[in-house]
C-alpha positions in Angstrom: 18.6 169.5 77.5 18.9 168.3 73.8 18.5 170.7 70.5 16.9 169.2 67.3 16.3 171.1 64.3 13.2 171.7 61.9 12.6 172.6 58.7 9.0 173.8 56.4 7.8 170.4 55.0 7.1 172.8 52.0 10.6 175.8 52.8 8.9 177.8 49.5 6.0 178.7 51.1 7.1 178.6 55.3 7.8 182.4 56.5 11.8 183.3 57.6 12.5 181.5 60.3 10.8 177.4 58.3 11.7 178.5 55.8 15.0 177.4 55.9 16.3 174.8 59.3 16.2 175.7 62.8 16.6 174.9 66.6 14.2 174.2 69.2 15.6 172.5 72.8 13.6 170.5 74.2 13.1 168.0 75.7 14.1 163.7 76.1 10.6 163.5 76.5 8.8 166.2 74.5 7.6 165.1 71.5 8.2 166.5 68.4 6.9 169.8 67.1 4.3 169.6 64.1 4.0 173.1 63.5 6.1 176.2 63.3 6.2 178.4 66.5 5.5 181.6 64.4 3.8 180.4 61.2 1.7 177.7 62.1 3.2 176.3 59.3 3.5 172.1 59.3 7.4 171.7 60.1 9.5 167.9 60.6 12.6 167.0 62.4 15.1 166.9 60.6 18.5 164.3 61.3 21.4 167.3 62.1 25.0 166.6 60.8 27.0 166.4 63.1 29.2 169.2 63.5 31.6 167.5 66.0 34.0 165.2 67.2 34.5 164.4 70.4 38.4 162.6 70.5 39.6 160.7 73.3 43.6 161.0 74.0 44.4 158.0 76.3 46.1 158.1 79.2 49.7 156.6 77.9 49.1 158.5 75.3 49.1 162.1 77.3 51.6 160.7 79.7 54.0 160.5 76.2 53.2 163.5 75.0 53.7 164.9 78.2 57.5 163.1 78.6 58.4 163.9 75.1 57.4 168.3 76.1 59.4 167.6 79.3 62.9 166.6 76.7 62.2 168.9 74.5 62.7 172.0 76.9 65.2 170.3 78.4 67.1 170.4 75.4 67.8 166.5 75.8 66.2 165.9 72.1 68.0 162.5 71.4 65.4 161.2 74.4 62.5 163.1 73.2 63.2 162.0 69.3 63.0 158.0 70.2 60.2 157.9 72.6 58.4 160.2 70.0 59.6 157.8 67.0 58.6 154.8 69.0 55.2 155.2 70.3 54.2 157.2 66.8 55.4 153.3 64.7 53.2 151.9 68.2 50.1 154.1 67.3 50.7 155.0 63.4 50.8 158.5 64.2 52.6 160.6 61.3 52.7 163.5 63.0 54.3 162.4 66.1 56.5 160.8 63.6 57.3 164.5 61.7 58.1 165.3 65.6 60.0 162.4 66.0 62.7 164.1 62.7 62.6 167.2 63.8 64.1 166.5 67.1 66.6 164.1 65.9 67.8 166.7 63.6 68.1 168.9 66.6 69.7 167.0 68.1 72.4 166.0 65.2 71.9 163.1 63.5 72.3 163.5 59.5 68.8 164.7 58.2 68.7 163.3 54.9 69.3 159.8 56.7 66.3 160.2 59.0 63.4 161.5 56.3 65.1 158.7 54.2 63.9 155.2 57.2 61.4 157.9 57.6 59.2 157.6 54.5 60.7 153.8 53.6 58.9 152.9 56.9 55.2 154.3 56.6 55.0 154.5 53.1 
C-alpha cells in the first residue's frame, strides 16, 4: 500500500501532527483524507520529494564488473586495467577510468603518462 503525505491547510492552527507534514498509508482506490485524524482540522495531500533513486545496472555492466574483479583478485592488473579502460570509454564512467589507471599502475605502467592520457580523453 502506498504512503501519502498530508499537511494542514493552516499549519499555525494545526495540532502537533498536522502542523508539519505527516504520512498516511492508504490503498490506491482510497479517497484522500480531508481532515487531520487527530484534531479534525482541514488538511491537503502534498506531492512528496523523491528520497530514493532506483539505479538499474545492465547485465553487461555487471558481467564486466565481475570480470574486472576476477582479474584484480588474480593479480592480472593489465587485463583488469584494459577491460576497465575500454568499458569506461563506452559508458563514459570517470570512476571506472580512475580504477583502470590504478590497475595500470599496479601492472607497472608509467603513472604520469597514464594520468595524462586519462585527463586528455575525458576533458
